C-alpha positions as protocol buffer text, in pm:
chain_id: "A"
residue {
  index: 1
  type: MET
  ca { x: -1104 y: 6519 z: -15029 }
}
residue {
  index: 2
  type: PRO
  ca { x: -1214 y: 6326 z: -14717 }
}
residue {
  index: 3
  type: ARG
  ca { x: -1570 y: 6357 z: -14599 }
}
residue {
  index: 4
  type: PRO
  ca { x: -1632 y: 6535 z: -14268 }
}
residue {
  index: 5
  type: VAL
  ca { x: -1702 y: 6305 z: -13972 }
}
residue {
  index: 6
  type: ILE
  ca { x: -1987 y: 6298 z: -13724 }
}
residue {
  index: 7
  type: ALA
  ca { x: -1928 y: 6082 z: -13418 }
}
residue {
  index: 8
  type: LEU
  ca { x: -2233 y: 5919 z: -13260 }
}
residue {
  index: 9
  type: ASP
  ca { x: -2284 y: 5735 z: -12935 }
}
residue {
  index: 10
  type: ALA
  ca { x: -2477 y: 5409 z: -12965 }
}
residue {
  index: 11
  type: ASP
  ca { x: -2681 y: 5342 z: -12650 }
}
residue {
  index: 12
  type: GLY
  ca { x: -2951 y: 5604 z: -12612 }
}
residue {
  index: 13
  type: VAL
  ca { x: -2868 y: 5771 z: -12945 }
}
residue {
  index: 14
  type: LEU
  ca { x: -2877 y: 5496 z: -13209 }
}
residue {
  index: 15
  type: LEU
  ca { x: -2981 y: 5193 z: -13006 }
}
residue {
  index: 16
  type: ASP
  ca { x: -3237 y: 5139 z: -12729 }
}
residue {
  index: 17
  type: LEU
  ca { x: -3028 y: 4985 z: -12451 }
}
residue {
  index: 18
  type: SER
  ca { x: -3327 y: 5005 z: -12218 }
}
residue {
  index: 19
  type: LEU
  ca { x: -3528 y: 4759 z: -12431 }
}
residue {
  index: 20
  type: GLY
  ca { x: -3220 y: 4541 z: -12449 }
}
residue {
  index: 21
  type: TYR
  ca { x: -3191 y: 4555 z: -12070 }
}
residue {
  index: 22
  type: ALA
  ca { x: -3542 y: 4414 z: -12035 }
}
residue {
  index: 23
  type: SER
  ca { x: -3453 y: 4126 z: -12268 }
}
residue {
  index: 24
  type: VAL
  ca { x: -3141 y: 4049 z: -12064 }
}
residue {
  index: 25
  type: TRP
  ca { x: -3349 y: 4046 z: -11745 }
}
residue {
  index: 26
  type: GLU
  ca { x: -3589 y: 3802 z: -11908 }
}
residue {
  index: 27
  type: ARG
  ca { x: -3306 y: 3575 z: -12027 }
}
residue {
  index: 28
  type: ALA
  ca { x: -3140 y: 3580 z: -11684 }
}
residue {
  index: 29
  type: PHE
  ca { x: -3447 y: 3539 z: -11462 }
}
residue {
  index: 30
  type: GLY
  ca { x: -3718 y: 3400 z: -11691 }
}
residue {
  index: 31
  type: VAL
  ca { x: -3961 y: 3692 z: -11651 }
}
residue {
  index: 32
  type: ARG
  ca { x: -4002 y: 3997 z: -11874 }
}
residue {
  index: 33
  type: PRO
  ca { x: -4016 y: 4297 z: -11640 }
}
residue {
  index: 34
  type: ALA
  ca { x: -4314 y: 4529 z: -11650 }
}
residue {
  index: 35
  type: GLU
  ca { x: -4250 y: 4883 z: -11762 }
}
residue {
  index: 36
  type: ARG
  ca { x: -4264 y: 5120 z: -11465 }
}
residue {
  index: 37
  type: ASP
  ca { x: -4161 y: 5455 z: -11618 }
}
residue {
  index: 38
  type: PRO
  ca { x: -4125 y: 5478 z: -11998 }
}
residue {
  index: 39
  type: LEU
  ca { x: -3952 y: 5817 z: -11965 }
}
residue {
  index: 40
  type: ALA
  ca { x: -3683 y: 5704 z: -11717 }
}
residue {
  index: 41
  type: TYR
  ca { x: -3324 y: 5753 z: -11829 }
}
residue {
  index: 42
  type: TRP
  ca { x: -3168 y: 5452 z: -11656 }
}
residue {
  index: 43
  type: PRO
  ca { x: -3302 y: 5109 z: -11759 }
}
residue {
  index: 44
  type: TYR
  ca { x: -3333 y: 4988 z: -11400 }
}
residue {
  index: 45
  type: ASP
  ca { x: -3562 y: 5285 z: -11332 }
}
residue {
  index: 46
  type: ARG
  ca { x: -3768 y: 5222 z: -11647 }
}
residue {
  index: 47
  type: TRP
  ca { x: -3844 y: 4860 z: -11564 }
}
residue {
  index: 48
  type: ALA
  ca { x: -4003 y: 4715 z: -11250 }
}
residue {
  index: 49
  type: VAL
  ca { x: -3693 y: 4523 z: -11145 }
}
residue {
  index: 50
  type: GLU
  ca { x: -3536 y: 4466 z: -10810 }
}
residue {
  index: 51
  type: ARG
  ca { x: -3194 y: 4600 z: -10717 }
}
residue {
  index: 52
  type: LEU
  ca { x: -2944 y: 4321 z: -10748 }
}
residue {
  index: 53
  type: ASP
  ca { x: -2764 y: 4344 z: -10416 }
}
residue {
  index: 54
  type: ASP
  ca { x: -2687 y: 3971 z: -10413 }
}
residue {
  index: 55
  type: GLU
  ca { x: -2355 y: 3916 z: -10593 }
}
residue {
  index: 56
  type: ALA
  ca { x: -2461 y: 3578 z: -10738 }
}
residue {
  index: 57
  type: ARG
  ca { x: -2777 y: 3723 z: -10895 }
}
residue {
  index: 58
  type: ARG
  ca { x: -2583 y: 4025 z: -11022 }
}
residue {
  index: 59
  type: ALA
  ca { x: -2324 y: 3793 z: -11183 }
}
residue {
  index: 60
  type: ARG
  ca { x: -2603 y: 3584 z: -11338 }
}
residue {
  index: 61
  type: PHE
  ca { x: -2754 y: 3900 z: -11487 }
}
residue {
  index: 62
  type: ARG
  ca { x: -2422 y: 4036 z: -11615 }
}
residue {
  index: 63
  type: GLU
  ca { x: -2326 y: 3712 z: -11790 }
}
residue {
  index: 64
  type: HIS
  ca { x: -2617 y: 3768 z: -12027 }
}
residue {
  index: 65
  type: PHE
  ca { x: -2455 y: 4089 z: -12157 }
}
residue {
  index: 66
  type: ASP
  ca { x: -2278 y: 3863 z: -12403 }
}
residue {
  index: 67
  type: GLU
  ca { x: -2200 y: 3873 z: -12775 }
}
residue {
  index: 68
  type: ALA
  ca { x: -2555 y: 3770 z: -12863 }
}
residue {
  index: 69
  type: PHE
  ca { x: -2686 y: 4064 z: -12661 }
}
residue {
  index: 70
  type: TRP
  ca { x: -2448 y: 4323 z: -12811 }
}
residue {
  index: 71
  type: GLN
  ca { x: -2547 y: 4206 z: -13160 }
}
residue {
  index: 72
  type: SER
  ca { x: -2919 y: 4239 z: -13094 }
}
residue {
  index: 73
  type: VAL
  ca { x: -2988 y: 4574 z: -12925 }
}
residue {
  index: 74
  type: PRO
  ca { x: -3295 y: 4731 z: -13095 }
}
residue {
  index: 75
  type: ALA
  ca { x: -3257 y: 5052 z: -13296 }
}
residue {
  index: 76
  type: ILE
  ca { x: -3424 y: 5369 z: -13173 }
}
residue {
  index: 77
  type: GLU
  ca { x: -3714 y: 5464 z: -13396 }
}
residue {
  index: 78
  type: GLY
  ca { x: -3600 y: 5703 z: -13668 }
}
residue {
  index: 79
  type: ALA
  ca { x: -3227 y: 5666 z: -13597 }
}
residue {
  index: 80
  type: VAL
  ca { x: -3145 y: 5462 z: -13910 }
}
residue {
  index: 81
  type: ASP
  ca { x: -3325 y: 5712 z: -14132 }
}
residue {
  index: 82
  type: ALA
  ca { x: -3155 y: 6009 z: -13964 }
}
residue {
  index: 83
  type: CYS
  ca { x: -2814 y: 5848 z: -14015 }
}
residue {
  index: 84
  type: HIS
  ca { x: -2887 y: 5784 z: -14382 }
}
residue {
  index: 85
  type: ARG
  ca { x: -2981 y: 6149 z: -14424 }
}
residue {
  index: 86
  type: LEU
  ca { x: -2652 y: 6258 z: -14263 }
}
residue {
  index: 87
  type: HIS
  ca { x: -2455 y: 6013 z: -14477 }
}
residue {
  index: 88
  type: ASP
  ca { x: -2635 y: 6126 z: -14793 }
}
residue {
  index: 89
  type: ALA
  ca { x: -2555 y: 6488 z: -14698 }
}
residue {
  index: 90
  type: GLY
  ca { x: -2185 y: 6402 z: -14720 }
}
residue {
  index: 91
  type: PHE
  ca { x: -2083 y: 6294 z: -14370 }
}
residue {
  index: 92
  type: ASP
  ca { x: -1897 y: 5981 z: -14262 }
}
residue {
  index: 93
  type: LEU
  ca { x: -2050 y: 5844 z: -13943 }
}
residue {
  index: 94
  type: VAL
  ca { x: -1843 y: 5679 z: -13672 }
}
residue {
  index: 95
  type: CYS
  ca { x: -1987 y: 5520 z: -13359 }
}
residue {
  index: 96
  type: VAL
  ca { x: -1794 y: 5603 z: -13040 }
}
residue {
  index: 97
  type: SER
  ca { x: -1924 y: 5391 z: -12755 }
}
residue {
  index: 98
  type: ALA
  ca { x: -1822 y: 5349 z: -12390 }
}
residue {
  index: 99
  type: LEU
  ca { x: -1838 y: 4977 z: -12458 }
}
residue {
  index: 100
  type: ASP
  ca { x: -1566 y: 4732 z: -12357 }
}
residue {
  index: 101
  type: ALA
  ca { x: -1332 y: 4641 z: -12644 }
}
residue {
  index: 102
  type: PRO
  ca { x: -1433 y: 4272 z: -12669 }
}
residue {
  index: 103
  type: TRP
  ca { x: -1781 y: 4379 z: -12783 }
}
residue {
  index: 104
  type: GLN
  ca { x: -1669 y: 4627 z: -13050 }
}
residue {
  index: 105
  type: SER
  ca { x: -1722 y: 4392 z: -13346 }
}
residue {
  index: 106
  type: ALA
  ca { x: -2059 y: 4275 z: -13208 }
}
residue {
  index: 107
  type: ARG
  ca { x: -2168 y: 4640 z: -13182 }
}
residue {
  index: 108
  type: LEU
  ca { x: -2066 y: 4702 z: -13545 }
}
residue {
  index: 109
  type: ARG
  ca { x: -2259 y: 4393 z: -13660 }
}
residue {
  index: 110
  type: ASN
  ca { x: -2562 y: 4515 z: -13464 }
}
residue {
  index: 111
  type: LEU
  ca { x: -2551 y: 4856 z: -13630 }
}
residue {
  index: 112
  type: ARG
  ca { x: -2495 y: 4710 z: -13977 }
}
residue {
  index: 113
  type: ASP
  ca { x: -2778 y: 4456 z: -13931 }
}
residue {
  index: 114
  type: HIS
  ca { x: -3015 y: 4748 z: -13861 }
}
residue {
  index: 115
  type: GLY
  ca { x: -2896 y: 4920 z: -14178 }
}
residue {
  index: 116
  type: PHE
  ca { x: -2699 y: 5206 z: -14022 }
}
residue {
  index: 117
  type: PRO
  ca { x: -2449 y: 5355 z: -14271 }
}
residue {
  index: 118
  type: ILE
  ca { x: -2169 y: 5315 z: -14017 }
}
residue {
  index: 119
  type: GLU
  ca { x: -1850 y: 5124 z: -14097 }
}
residue {
  index: 120
  type: ARG
  ca { x: -1650 y: 5190 z: -13781 }
}
residue {
  index: 121
  type: VAL
  ca { x: -1705 y: 5153 z: -13408 }
}
residue {
  index: 122
  type: ILE
  ca { x: -1458 y: 5276 z: -13150 }
}
residue {
  index: 123
  type: ALA
  ca { x: -1506 y: 5107 z: -12812 }
}
residue {
  index: 124
  type: THR
  ca { x: -1354 y: 5325 z: -12540 }
}
residue {
  index: 125
  type: GLY
  ca { x: -1448 y: 5133 z: -12227 }
}
residue {
  index: 126
  type: ASN
  ca { x: -1600 y: 5317 z: -11936 }
}
residue {
  index: 127
  type: VAL
  ca { x: -1318 y: 5387 z: -11693 }
}
residue {
  index: 128
  type: GLY
  ca { x: -1409 y: 5656 z: -11440 }
}
residue {
  index: 129
  type: ARG
  ca { x: -1186 y: 5958 z: -11492 }
}
residue {
  index: 130
  type: ASP
  ca { x: -1205 y: 6334 z: -11469 }
}
residue {
  index: 131
  type: VAL
  ca { x: -1266 y: 6344 z: -11845 }
}
residue {
  index: 132
  type: SER
  ca { x: -1489 y: 6141 z: -12070 }
}
residue {
  index: 133
  type: PRO
  ca { x: -1365 y: 5793 z: -12159 }
}
residue {
  index: 134
  type: LYS
  ca { x: -1448 y: 5904 z: -12515 }
}
residue {
  index: 135
  type: ALA
  ca { x: -1233 y: 6221 z: -12509 }
}
residue {
  index: 136
  type: GLU
  ca { x: -920 y: 6065 z: -12656 }
}
residue {
  index: 137
  type: ALA
  ca { x: -1110 y: 5898 z: -12941 }
}
residue {
  index: 138
  type: ILE
  ca { x: -1301 y: 6218 z: -13020 }
}
residue {
  index: 139
  type: ALA
  ca { x: -978 y: 6421 z: -13022 }
}
residue {
  index: 140
  type: ALA
  ca { x: -817 y: 6171 z: -13263 }
}
residue {
  index: 141
  type: LEU
  ca { x: -1123 y: 6161 z: -13492 }
}
residue {
  index: 142
  type: ALA
  ca { x: -1160 y: 6540 z: -13499 }
}
residue {
  index: 143
  type: PRO
  ca { x: -1528 y: 6517 z: -13598 }
}
residue {
  index: 144
  type: GLU
  ca { x: -1743 y: 6813 z: -13690 }
}
residue {
  index: 145
  type: ALA
  ca { x: -1988 y: 6703 z: -13419 }
}
residue {
  index: 146
  type: PHE
  ca { x: -2031 y: 6444 z: -13147 }
}
residue {
  index: 147
  type: VAL
  ca { x: -2379 y: 6330 z: -13040 }
}
residue {
  index: 148
  type: ASP
  ca { x: -2425 y: 6160 z: -12702 }
}
residue {
  index: 149
  type: ASP
  ca { x: -2711 y: 6131 z: -12454 }
}
residue {
  index: 150
  type: TYR
  ca { x: -2494 y: 6136 z: -12141 }
}
residue {
  index: 151
  type: LEU
  ca { x: -2366 y: 6482 z: -12047 }
}
residue {
  index: 152
  type: PRO
  ca { x: -2055 y: 6363 z: -11852 }
}
residue {
  index: 153
  type: TYR
  ca { x: -1923 y: 6215 z: -12180 }
}
residue {
  index: 154
  type: PHE
  ca { x: -1867 y: 6570 z: -12306 }
}
residue {
  index: 155
  type: ARG
  ca { x: -1608 y: 6646 z: -12035 }
}
residue {
  index: 156
  type: GLY
  ca { x: -1263 y: 6705 z: -12175 }
}
residue {
  index: 157
  type: LEU
  ca { x: -1361 y: 6707 z: -12542 }
}
residue {
  index: 158
  type: PRO
  ca { x: -1185 y: 6950 z: -12776 }
}
residue {
  index: 159
  type: GLU
  ca { x: -1373 y: 7280 z: -12777 }
}
residue {
  index: 160
  type: ARG
  ca { x: -1387 y: 7291 z: -13157 }
}
residue {
  index: 161
  type: VAL
  ca { x: -1608 y: 6978 z: -13167 }
}
residue {
  index: 162
  type: HIS
  ca { x: -1977 y: 7068 z: -13171 }
}
residue {
  index: 163
  type: THR
  ca { x: -2161 y: 6859 z: -12910 }
}
residue {
  index: 164
  type: ALA
  ca { x: -2525 y: 6766 z: -12906 }
}
């Protein structure tokens, strides 16, 4: 009999994208930003960084969101242990991330390198729609639960899927 599935987002649930953001800023501009608000949701609000209105600087920053970056995002404290407890309780864990498809394998390597008991990543992209870009993947997986830190990603999910 197959094990029940729990679907988990990566950034903000398993991995600390905000810390990764600071490392990208440092790689792109040579200066580690100071932390402005450790409780901020968005990374650019957490760190004392300027808004990148200049297209050249924005492109320079974005080019550092490369394979090396997606393989090295730090784990959130306690997330690996929590996932092991879920896995040991009989659940298969699948990561469903609004990540672009070219980074899917890098994301899986990142999770595995941290010791997460996750063997599959589904990269959905982040196309703006009336429903979550993750809705189709969640419907196909039919998990018992889906955990995400971004409320709009619950739009359009099957009602039978518990969300947290």
